[in-house]
N, C-alpha and C positions, 0 to 999 in steps of 0.2 A: 917577904913571905914567898916560899917556894910552892909551886902548884903544877899539877899535871893532869891531863886526861888519861884515864886508865881504860884501855880498850882490849877486850878479849878476842883473839883471832888464832887460837891454837888448833889448827886443823892438821891432820896427818899430811905428809907431803903429797900423797896420791889421792887425797879425798876429792871426789868429783864436785863437791859443793864449794871448794875454795875459789875457783876461778870466778864464779858469779859473784860471790861475796867480795872478793878483792876488787873486781871491776866496779861494783856498786859503791864500795867504800871510796875508791880512788876518784870516781867521777861525780858522785853525789854527796857523800858524807864528808869527806876530807875538805872540800871547798867551804862547807859551812863552818868548819873549825878554823880554817886559815883566814876567813873573812871576819873574824871576831874583832870588835872594836877594841877590846883589851887583848893584847898578844903576849902577855907575860905568863907563859905556861910552856911546858913540854908536852909531848904526846908519847906516852909509854904504851907499847903494844905487846901484849902477851901472845907469843907466837911460837910455832915450831922453829927451832934454830936454823933449819934449812931455808927458812923464809926471811931471815934477818936482813940480808942484803937487799932483797926485794922491797921490803918496807923502808929501809934506809934510803933507797933511791927516790922515794916519793917526795921527801922534804927533810930539810936539815933539823927540824924540830923533833923528828921521830926517833925514839930510842927503843928498840926491841928488847924484851926480857923474857926469861923463862921461869918455871917453877920446878921444884924437885918432884920426881915421880909423877910427871904429868899424866893426867887421866881425865876422862869425862864420862858422864853417864846421864841417865834419865830416871825420873820418878813419876809415878802416877798420883795425882792428888785431885780429889773431887771429880774423877772421870777425865782429867786432862793430863797430857804428857808434858813434863817440864824438864828443861836442860839443867844439869847440875854440875858445877865445876868449882866448888868453893875450896879455898886454900888459906891456911894460916900464914901470917907474916913471916914466921921462921922458915917457911919453905919457898919464899920468893927470892929469886936470884937476880942480882944486879939492878935493883930498883932502889933509889934513894928514899929516905923517909920524908916525903913531901909533907909540908904543913897542910896542904889542901889537895886531896884526891878527888877528881871528878869522874865518876863512872859513866861511861857512854857505850851503848851497844854499837857494833860495827855497821849496822844497817839503819840506824836512826839518825835524824838530823836536828839541828838547833838553829835558833835565830841569832842574829849578829850581836845582840847584847847579852847573850847567855852568860858568858864568863863575867862580864862586868856586873850583872845582876847578882851573881853568886858572891862576888867580892864585896859588893855594897852591903850584902846581908851579914857579912862577918866582920864588918868594920867595928872596932872597939870590943870585939868578943875575946875574952881572955881564957875561956875554957872550951872544951871540945863541943862541936856542933855538927849535927846531921841535918842535911837540907835535901829536900826533893821537890820536884816540879810536878804539877798536874799536866800531863801531856795530852795532846790531841792525836788524831789518827790520820795518816796518809795511806790510802789504798792504792798500791802501785798498779793494780790491774785496771781500775776505773779512773785513776789519776784525780781522785776526789778527796777532799779533806772532810773530816767529821769529828764531832766530839766523842769522848770516851764515856761509856756508861759507868765504868769503874771510877770511883772517886777515891783519891788518896788523901792521907792526912799525916800528922806528926807521928803516929804509932802504926802507920801502914804506908810506908814510903814507896814511891815509884822507882822504876829503873833509871830515871834521870835524877841522879843523886850526887851528893858531894859530902865528903867527910873531912872536917877541919879539925886538926889535932896539933895545937901549938905546943902542948906538952907531950913529949914522946914516950912517957912512961906507959907501958902496956899498949904500945902502938898497934893499931889494927889495919889490916889490908882491907880495902873497900869491897873486895869480893870474898871475904871470909865467911859470909852468910848471905841469905836471901835479901834482896833489896827491901822486902817487906819487913825485915827484922833489923836492919842496920841501925835504926834509931836507938836500939838498946846499947850501942857502944859509944854513945855521946851523952854529955850532960844535958843537952837541950836538942830538940828537934823542931824544925819548922817546915811548912809546905808552902810553896809559892804557886800562884795561879797559872792557868794555861796561857798560851800565846808565845811561849819561848821554845817549845820543843815538840817533835812529832814522831810517833812510832810508825814505822813502815810495815804495812801488812803485805806479805807476798808469799810465794810458793815455797820459799826456803826458810821460813821462820823455824828457829830451833825449838821453841816451845809452841806446842800446837793448840794452845787454848784459844787462838784467834781464828 
């Protein structure tokens, strides 16, 4: 089985937010990925092509990729501002059709058994499966952990998600739609309990609902 973390990091070359995000990813997020008990995965980072070499220099597992007509935007929903950058598989460049895509935001982190837990959940699964975790919160300002009020489920998935597609017919990119809706692209959807992943709350959150 082929598998990869898919991480979005496509900032313009002169975006002032990039340095903080990159440093946090390098020093806090990437170590939680590299310390996984199961290391059978790649790390695919969607980034500005000008940042390819920078990401490659971090670790040999990292493979940068781009999409056609790269663009980003925001939408307002229920009075909150959300980051939107969905893209169809046909517009993704230089990314293999991994059996297992694991979506992870560049500022969130995971427990050491995260990958193994996902792979245990798809053992003997023959059809497509959407999986997401119930996350907890890490407040960077207070350095405290707390539970989320929002509760996720099989038809309302979290951003800590995975999409398993053993059959490549009508293959989907894990960021073709909102994490809340990705369950629609699989035959089955499951939600795993908290204790495996944490959302970081900070001053540079792209979606301002927190």
